[in-house]
C-alpha positions in Angstrom: -26.0 10.9 0.7 -25.7 14.8 1.3 -22.5 16.7 0.9 -23.9 18.8 3.9 -23.3 15.5 5.9 -20.4 14.7 5.0 -18.7 18.2 5.8 -20.2 18.1 9.1 -18.5 14.9 9.8 -15.0 16.1 8.3 -15.5 19.7 11.0 -15.7 17.4 13.6 -13.0 15.0 12.5 -10.7 18.4 11.8 -11.8 20.2 14.7 -10.5 17.0 16.9 -7.4 16.7 15.1 -6.6 20.6 14.8 -3.3 20.3 16.6 -2.1 17.9 14.2 -3.8 19.2 11.0 -0.8 19.0 9.0 0.3 15.7 10.3 0.1 12.1 8.6 -3.4 11.7 10.1 -5.7 9.4 7.9 -9.4 10.1 7.2 -11.2 6.6 6.6 -14.4 5.4 5.5 -15.9 2.7 6.6 -18.8 0.9 5.2 -21.3 -1.7 6.3 -22.0 -4.4 3.4 -25.5 -6.0 2.9 -23.5 -8.7 3.6 -26.4 -11.6 3.8 -27.2 -10.5 0.2 -23.7 -11.1 -1.0 -22.5 -14.3 -2.4 -18.7 -13.2 -2.6 -17.0 -11.0 -1.1 -16.0 -7.4 -2.5 -12.7 -6.8 -4.0 -12.1 -3.6 -5.8 -9.3 -1.7 -7.2 -10.9 1.9 -7.0 -9.0 5.3 -8.7 -9.8 8.1 -6.5 -9.7 11.4 -8.0 -7.4 12.7 -5.3 -5.7 9.4 -3.8 -5.6 9.2 -0.3 -2.5 10.6 0.0 -0.4 7.1 1.0 3.1 6.5 -0.8 2.8 2.8 -0.9 5.6 0.6 -0.5 5.5 -1.7 -4.0 7.0 -4.9 -4.6 7.1 -5.7 -8.5 7.7 -9.6 -8.9 8.8 -9.3 -12.6 10.9 -11.5 -14.8 13.9 -10.0 -16.6 12.7 -9.3 -19.9 10.0 -7.0 -18.6 12.1 -4.8 -15.9 13.1 -2.5 -18.5 10.0 -0.7 -18.8 9.8 -0.6 -14.9 13.0 1.5 -14.3 11.3 4.4 -15.5 9.2 5.0 -13.1 10.3 7.4 -10.6 9.1 6.1 -7.6 11.4 5.4 -4.7 9.1 2.9 -2.9 9.1 0.6 -5.8 11.5 -2.4 -5.6 11.5 -4.6 -8.5 13.1 -8.4 -8.7 11.9 -11.7 -8.5 13.4 -14.9 -7.2 15.6 -12.8 -4.6 12.7 -11.5 -3.2 10.8 -14.9 -3.2 13.3 -16.2 -1.1 13.2 -13.0 1.2 9.5 -13.6 1.5 9.7 -17.5 2.8 12.0 -16.1 5.4 8.8 -13.7 6.7 10.7 -10.6 5.0 7.5 -8.7 4.2 7.9 -5.1 4.0 5.5 -4.0 1.1 1.9 -2.6 1.4 1.3 -4.0 -2.7 3.0 -7.1 -4.7 2.8 -6.9 -8.4 3.1 -10.2 -10.6 3.0 -11.4 -13.8 1.4 -14.6 -15.2 5.1 -16.1 -15.3 6.3 -15.3 -12.2 2.9 -16.2 -10.3 4.4 -19.8 -11.2 6.7 -19.1 -7.7 4.6 -16.3 -5.9 1.7 -18.8 -5.8 3.3 -20.9 -3.6 3.8 -18.4 -1.2 0.1 -18.0 -0.4 0.5 -19.4 3.4 2.3 -16.3 4.1 0.8 -13.5 1.7 -2.7 -14.9 1.6 -3.5 -13.8 5.9 -1.9 -10.5 4.8 -3.7 -9.5 1.8 -1.0 -9.3 -0.2 -1.4 -11.9 -2.8 -1.3 -10.9 -6.3 -4.7 -11.0 -7.6 -5.8 -10.9 -11.0 -9.3 -9.5 -10.6 -7.7 -6.5 -9.1 -5.0 -6.3 -11.5 -2.1 -7.1 -9.3 -1.3 -9.5 -11.8 -1.0 -8.7 -15.2 1.3 -8.6 -17.9 1.2 -4.9 -18.0 2.6 -4.1 -14.4 3.8 -0.3 -15.5 0.4 0.5 -16.0 -1.3 -0.5 -12.6 1.8 0.9 -10.9 1.2 4.1 -12.2 -2.1 3.7 -11.7 -1.2 3.1 -8.0 1.2 6.1 -7.6 -1.6 8.0 -8.6 -4.1 7.1 -6.6 -5.5 3.8 -6.9 -6.6 1.8 -3.5 -7.8 -1.6 -2.9 -11.1 -2.4 -1.1 -11.7 -5.8 0.4 -15.1 -6.3 2.6 -14.1 -8.9 5.7 -16.2 -11.5 6.8 -18.7 -9.6 8.6 -19.4 -7.3 5.7 -17.3 -4.1 6.4 -15.1 -2.5 4.1 -12.3 -0.2 6.1 -10.0 2.0 4.0 -8.2 5.5 3.8 -9.9 7.9 1.7 -7.4 11.0 2.0 -5.6 13.0 4.8 -6.5 15.2 7.3 -4.8 18.1 5.5 -6.8 17.4 2.3 -9.3 20.1 1.5 -12.7 19.3 2.1 -13.8 19.1 -1.6 -10.9 16.6 -2.1 -12.5 14.4 0.4 -15.7 14.6 -0.7 -15.0 13.9 -4.3 -12.9 11.0 -3.6 -15.9 9.7 -1.0 -18.5 10.4 -3.8 -16.5 8.4 -6.1 -16.0 5.3 -3.8 -19.6 5.0 -3.2 -20.8 5.2 -6.9 -18.0 3.2 -8.0 -19.1 0.5 -5.9 -23.1 1.0 -6.5 -22.3 0.4 -10.2 -20.3 -2.8 -9.4 -22.6 -4.3 -7.1 -23.7 -8.0 -7.5 -26.6 -7.9 -10.0 -28.7 -10.4 -7.8 -28.2 -8.1 -5.0 -31.9 -7.3 -4.0 -31.9 -3.9 -2.4 -28.9 -1.7 -1.2 -25.0 -2.7 -1.4 -24.7 -0.7 1.3 -26.5 -0.1 4.6 -24.2 2.4 6.9 -20.9 4.4 6.4 -18.7 6.3 9.2 -16.3 8.2 8.4 -13.3 8.9 11.1 -9.9 10.2 11.9 -7.0 7.3 12.7 -7.9 6.2 16.1 -10.8 9.1 16.3 -14.4 9.0 16.9 -16.7 7.2 13.9 -19.5 9.8 12.6 -22.3 8.2 10.7 -22.9 9.8 7.6 -25.3 7.3 5.4 
């Protein structure tokens, strides 16, 4: 995939959104995965070099003895607690983008599968959102880590940055994500992991870049 092709797509996207260049419009990447050769859905946590500009609302469901280390994190979108939030989630009160848990708190969190599962919010040890080091994963999210998930059709859709990012920042994020996925691909996969890649703005036209 050539940088020249990405630049052309970014030029068109930014031109179409010229009046909103300073607004919070996402640049999205859509990847068509060779799903027929995939044994399991793709689940990856990827630390983008420049993040994607989003401020995620994070809920840390942590037992009391582990909370002290989290209070040093200066992030207004971070909420810390446990049973109080468990009860709120049971009433369908969910105003968070990412939920972090420890192995100990998962004893209760796992009972919320029917509520959190369909929303893609269930903490997952593969992604690092079930961990005994919650401070580490929270800081990684604040510094640009994103979570990717392929759907049942083999499509991955994710924000790769904002409309006001510099082109080189967006290109670095895109190239890093692609290379990361190619390195992490299933060892039994035949051929290329990624079939097609598109870029678009929020609700905008999609442009094929690969």
